[in-house]
C-alpha positions, 0 to 999 in steps of 0.5 A, spaced: 554 557 513 550 560 518 549 557 525 542 554 525 538 552 532 540 545 533 533 542 533 531 545 526 538 544 524 537 537 525 533 537 518 540 537 515 543 532 519 546 526 514 542 521 517 535 524 515 538 526 508 540 519 507 533 516 509 530 522 505 534 520 499 533 513 500 525 514 500 526 518 493 530 514 490 526 507 492 519 510 490 522 513 483 527 509 481 528 502 484 521 500 484 519 502 477 526 498 475 525 492 480 519 492 484 519 486 489 519 485 496 525 489 498 523 495 494 516 495 497 519 494 504 525 499 503 520 505 503 517 503 509 523 503 513 526 510 510 519 513 510 518 512 517 525 514 519 525 520 515 517 522 517 518 521 525 525 525 524 521 531 520 515 531 525 520 532 531 524 537 528 518 541 525 513 541 530 519 543 536 515 538 540 517 532 544 521 528 540 518 522 544 511 523 543 512 525 535 515 518 534 510 514 538 504 518 534 508 516 528 508 509 530 501 509 532 499 512 525 503 507 521 500 501 524 493 504 523 495 506 516 497 499 514 490 496 517 483 495 514 481 500 519 484 506 515 480 504 508 474 508 510 478 515 510 482 513 504 475 512 500 473 518 503 479 522 501 479 519 494 472 521 493 473 528 494 480 530 493 484 530 486 490 526 488 488 519 490 492 515 496 493 508 497 497 503 500 497 495 501 494 492 507 500 487 509 501 486 517 509 484 515 510 492 513 509 493 521 516 490 521 519 497 519 517 500 526 524 497 528 527 503 525 523 508 530 528 507 536 534 509 532 531 515 529 529 517 536 536 516 539 539 520 533 535 525 533 535 527 540 543 527 539 543 531 533 538 536 536 542 537 542 548 539 538 550 546 536 555 545 531 555 547 524 551 543 519 553 541 512 547 545 509 546 553 510 540 556 513 537 558 506 536 551 504 532 549 510 525 551 506 528 547 500 529 540 504 522 541 508 518 542 501 522 536 498 520 532 504 513 533 504 513 531 496 517 525 498 512 523 504 506 524 499 509 521 493 510 514 497 502 514 499 500 515 492 494 510 490 498 504 486 497 503 478 490 500 477 488 496 471 481 494 470 479 487 470 471 486 470 470 478 471 466 474 476 468 467 479 464 463 484 467 459 490 464 454 495 468 458 501 464 462 505 466 470 505 468 469 512 473 464 511 476 466 504 482 469 508 483 464 512 483 459 506 488 463 503 493 463 509 492 456 510 495 454 503 500 459 503 497 465 500 496 472 502 489 476 502 486 481 506 478 482 507 474 488 510 467 490 509 465 487 502 472 487 499 477 482 498 484 483 496 489 477 494 496 479 493 501 475 489 507 476 486 509 477 478 515 477 475 516 484 472 511 488 477 513 484 484 507 484 488 500 485 485 493 486 489 487 483 485 481 487 488 475 483 489 468 485 491 465 479 495 457 477 494 453 471 495 449 467 490 445 462 493 450 458 497 456 460 493 460 466 494 461 471 488 468 474 487 467 480 482 474 482 480 474 489 479 482 491 478 489 489 479 493 494 483 501 495 483 506 500 484 509 498 477 506 500 470 501 495 470 498 497 464 504 495 460 504 489 463 497 486 460 492 482 463 494 475 461 500 475 465 496 477 471 491 472 470 496 467 470 499 469 476 492 470 480 490 463 478 494 459 483 490 463 489 483 462 485 485 454 485 486 455 493 479 458 493 476 453 489 474 459 484 471 458 477 468 462 472 460 461 472 456 458 466 450 462 464 446 458 469 450 459 475 446 465 478 439 464 480 437 471 477 440 469 470 435 469 465 433 463 461 431 463 454 424 462 452 423 455 449 419 455 443 412 452 442 412 445 439 410 445 432 412 453 431 418 456 427 
């Protein structure tokens, strides 16, 4: 083993390696097997801890500043404000990114003080680390893979169908939350979150419009972290139904839309 500079040696500290291993196992093993609230939050906790530690070690700058910037970036990433950037990225880049907008994910920020304190202690020590200098690039590459893999766009299952609701677009989220539902809206997009027995939390993505005095909810897709295509549409629509009831949404009939074409009546006496 070689004596490494304390700051760079922090990448081989047991605390960082444990967080990195947790992130990898959760995203590639635990989530596919048990996609639920626990596995959903675990990636946020482990990922934030490891990312703040990684940035502090690689940049060599103030670890305090690095942790503050990571906290701000995470809060922005989990907000509707990041959607235009994600849309632009997914339009031009080969690897799509995605995330679930959920304010409760911000609870993961509590790990950053622990990451900061442990990193400061690790970077001040000059003792031998359990990993040699030659492994440092490997750890860095694995870290980059873990951080990018956890931000991949969720699996999508197209489901083009429209509903009508008497709830005005501005009140959709408030109506859901008042009845114990969960949803987020930005621009003309609405995401309704519900829980599925196999896939855990699933997002139903709607485009929102209006037709007369009714709100049109055009379902575009279901999104989840599991293999949602093998799940099929039937169970997903069943899980979504209680949320649609909260919004008093229904399938339109052929006369529901003002622009719908009506069949021409035949003149009396003609075949």
